[in-house]
Phi, psi and omega in degrees: 000318180298321180295320180295317180298315179297322180296318180293321178297322180294318178297319179297318179297318180294322181292323178292318181294327183281344181295123183295139178286144178294135181288132178284130180289125178255115178272151180232157174280166182304334179273004176094351179285152185288137177280131180298148181299337179305326182287344183258015180243092183277007185298130181281163179289136173275103185299331180296343180264005185268358176114191184301144179264130177246093183281128188307316185291344176284350184237027172085007177281130187274133177273137174076006181280145174278355178287134176285119188249043182301310184297319181294317181289319178298326178297324177293317178300314182296320178295317178304314180295317184291337181261018173103000177098169181157203187243122174275118189253126170269109181281187179299136183122177182248135183231117184272135182205161168263208185297133177241144184235113181274152185239168182304131179091352179261152180221163179241128175233123180253109185292158175302129183086356178263145179224124169264110189250131182281144172298148177259022176244127186296338180296341181273009179232097187298148176279132178208173176287120184214198183232127178209135176049047174077015180223146171265120189199180173280128177200178184283143176291167177272177175292310178246122184236138174217122182229130175070027183258151175244117175090017181294139182227135166246127185218178177102157181263011175282198192231136166252111189249117181286348175056049194276356190307309181297323177295317181297314182296321178297321178301311183291329174294315178297318181294326176295317180289322181222102182301342179268008178301127180261173176300321179294323179299327186281342172059080182226141177278156170275170180276306176230143176224114180248119184226142175054039182245169173214156179056056182256138174230128171241114190226139168071343190284153174268121182243105192226158168057040179292136177298331183221217177306143183280306178232128179231119178240128188231134176044051179232162180222153182056066181245134182234132168247113187236119172063029181275153174249116186238121188217139166213142185295144181257003179193172172061036176253355182220111187304328182291340177210092185300343180283349181285138175240194181288110188290137174053046182263041181320142181287304182219117176257116181259109192243105177056049183240159173233149175059081181229135174234133177238109192228126172070028182263154170253134182225124176218106184216163181268047175186205182285155181274280179257124188232130172272130178226167181181356179144159178212159177115159186299328180249024185299330181286353178260001185256117185284357171279349175267176178176175182276163167248126183222144176059072178238125182242119176245121184209156174058031182259161176234131181250135169275243176263124178216157176286320179212135176291313175227121182235131173254113187108181008278348179250074181228146175253296184223116177241127184218141179060068178243130181234130170241120185209154172056049181237160179237131180245121178283319184202074180262135174290317179221145173275303177243122182237119176254106181270120185250111181272124178294342184261005186226134174286116186235147177217112177249123184212152178054069178240130179237131175238122184210151176056052176256131179236171180110219185223143175209163175278318181225139177279309178235130182229121177226120176207157174300139179254113188238019179281118177056036178266155184224089180294138178252174181267098181229117185289328183257031182301118180292149174283128179290156186211144167237125181215153179057058177254122185239129173236126184207155174054039180259131177252020181291139179274106186247133174292322177227126181282307182241120175237095192227137170236127178276169184202156175281000179267348180209160177236147183243117189228137172058056170263134176230143178235109186051047175083352181259131179294143177263122182262097183286344181292344182282345181217062179298127176071009185239163178264137176260120183240102183228162180284139182305324186294341179286344183244328193250000000 
């Protein structure tokens, strides 16, 4: 009996060993290179493993006060850093503050029912050397700032509220007085600014009402936005013109970064949603503060009203291996927008858009971008190029599939729509207006 039992166990072991292992799916970027396994790990950070919790109210920060408590909150961050790091916790309630600067080993957690609310006075955001609109220059800090950190995390289902109404209204008043008023002229802080960092996760948090760009990440790598709710009003912020919304309230600006994933986020803003940036100007490619955006994956997101779901430009040099997939747009003006600046050498390549559903005005939009541009005198100015752009398997309901204008400043090469090449030579300088069903 013992021999029979051992024999059966041996057969069972052999059958298990002989069973072929399931092949691991290897994903690739549009240029055919293998996608790192990091992109296939959507697991969120366990905040409980980040160290000691520093709850604001335990350190004298007042809840519900109209007093701007920047110094008090910054003192908690500094103490957290000096004692070995941990999590600065915004508990239930509202806490008013100006610019905050996180340090190595510190993290931010906004509890459910908690709100970190930005001051609406520009004096509470110090001027420093930062990055804005494709340039490194002096400008105002953001509400939440992190520079040179490894492993920084923003978490929690609470809210970071930029309190942008007064900033928005002032912008539109200035623009009415001077139509050439720029974003810099209006003097507005961003909501979050992450620079020169790595291994960053921003998860679950509500990021709303930013005076200017909502999230700006610069020269950082391995950055994740997971399950965030990003909102700024698209109308009714100025009684004199109810159609006005929060100006330039981009959801996520990816500026000269590599290895970025945006997964499961909701975005509704009065400008573009996810934007690639990296520099602008006739000599921008010679400036080492600028740089490319590479390996960016946007997936499983939902868009409310946005100008563009994925936009390359207006301040971009070289964007490569960008994927937008498995997303739903409720009311997008454009799904893919390629902004071509006549004053900047640009190269957008290996971009894939797939499995997009919902509604949009235009599926693909390409036109020269001439807002506030300044062409310089450069004899060796490279010709800008867009190549290897793929759109496939999209069920989005589009009023216009292709809205494209060609130019002698850029060339469009190897565009495909559901496997069919797009021949731009057939409509130089003109718009193609066709029914979606003919393409999709």
